[in-house]
N, C-alpha and C positions, 0 to 999 in steps of 0.2 A: 396645168396649175388652174387653168380656167374649170376643169371638169371637177377639180376636188372643191374650189370654190362654191361650186355650182350642187353639187352633192349636200354637202354642208349646209347651205341655205335651204334645199328641198328637204331635207331631213329635219331642221329647225322648224319649216312652217309646219310640217306634218306631226310634228310631236306640238308645236303651242293648237293646233286645230283637234288633236284628242284628246288634250288636257282636259277640259268640259265633260267628256263623256267618261274619262277615267276617273273623275270625282263623281260624277254620279254613282257610277261602280260600285265606289267605297262607299258611298250612303247609305244605297241600297243594302250593302254587306252587311254593314253596320246594323242596318234594322232589323236585317234577319237572325243577327247572332244577339241581338238584344231580345226578340222577341224570342227565342229560344231561352234564354236566362230566365223570361218572364214566364215560360212553360216549366220551368226548373221549379221556381218559387212556387206555383201554381200546386204541382206536384207533391213538394215538401209540405204545404200546408193541409193537402188533403192526407196525407202519411202521419202526421201530429195528431190529427182529429181520429182517424180510422182507429178503431178498436179503443180509444181513450174516453176517458171522461174528464168533464172540465172540473176543476175544484178551485175553490175561493183562493187559497195560498198558493202564490206563483212559486214556491220553493219546491212545492210538492207535484207541480202540474208538469203534465206530458210534456216535452220539450224534443226538439229537431234542431239539428245544426246546419247549415249550408252555406256553400261560397259561391259570389255572383262574381263571374269574371267580365270585365270590359272588354271588348273586342280591340285588339292592337294589330298591330304590323302592317306591312306596306297595301294589303288588301283591304284593309278598314279605316273610315275616317278619324280624324283626330276628335275625340270628344272632350268638350270646355265642362260640361257638368253630366251627373248621372246620380238621379236620387230616386227614393221611392216617396211618392208625395198621396196624400189625401185630394181626389179632387171629388167636385159637386157633378155628378153624372145623371143620366137621364134613368138610372135604375140605381137600385140602393147597394145592388151586389156589384157594382163597377167602379166605386169608388174608391180605390186605389188602383194608382198606374205606376208606371217606370217612367220617368221623365228625361229627355237627354237632349241636348245641344251638341250637335255635331260643329265643327270650326266652321265659323263665317254664316251660320244658318241660324233658325229659331228655335224654340222649343219643341219638341216631340213628346207626345204619350203613347206609352204601350199599357193599354188597360188591364189586370188580371182579372180573367174570367175564373171566379169561383162560384158557380153556380151550383155546383155537386156537392161542396162543402155546407154542409148544416153548423156554421158558425158565422160569426162576424169579424173581421178582418182588423185589427187596432194597430196602427204605427205609434210606439210608445211615445216619441218626440215629434208626431205630427209628420215630420219630415227624414227622412233617412238619408244623408247624403254617402255616398257611395265613392270609391276611389275610380277616377274617369281613365285611369290609365293602369289598372290593375285588377287585384281581388279584393273583396270586402267579405265579411264573414257576418254572416246573420244568425240570431238565434230565434227560433219560433217556439213560444208555450201556450198551450191550451188550458185558458182559467175560466171559471164561470165568476163573469163580469156583469150581471145583471143578464146573464143568458150567456150561451159557450161562445167565446172569443179566442182568436188565436193574435197573441200579442207580438208583435215581429221588433227585435231590436238590434242594433250591430254590435258586435262585438269585438271588431279587428278589421 
């Protein structure tokens, strides 16, 4: 009987000691998965611009759709907030970022790297809230808005 109680106590102590490391691993995994989503947004932006001409009428503009997936499951941290936002960065080409807040944490930002895209990126609503626990559908349109611009909106 003493062995069982001692085994349970040691197991509980080991579990309690490993929880902070497990949570750190979840946050790291979440950051890596969201960085992959940022890469996908960058590629979709380049794809809509590639071989297209910006036009003034948005209904005639080249467009592309994509789905952004928030990480979930046992290996990912719970996310309380997820959005595409405009930020003031040191470079004009890094003014759009994916902002997320893991449970119990602070806001973190993953900037979109759009150096290779010869167009400005514009979030139609300024902030595009995404589902922190599922999929969000985005639409990208290549318009002439005083210069070549990729407008991003959420459609689902």
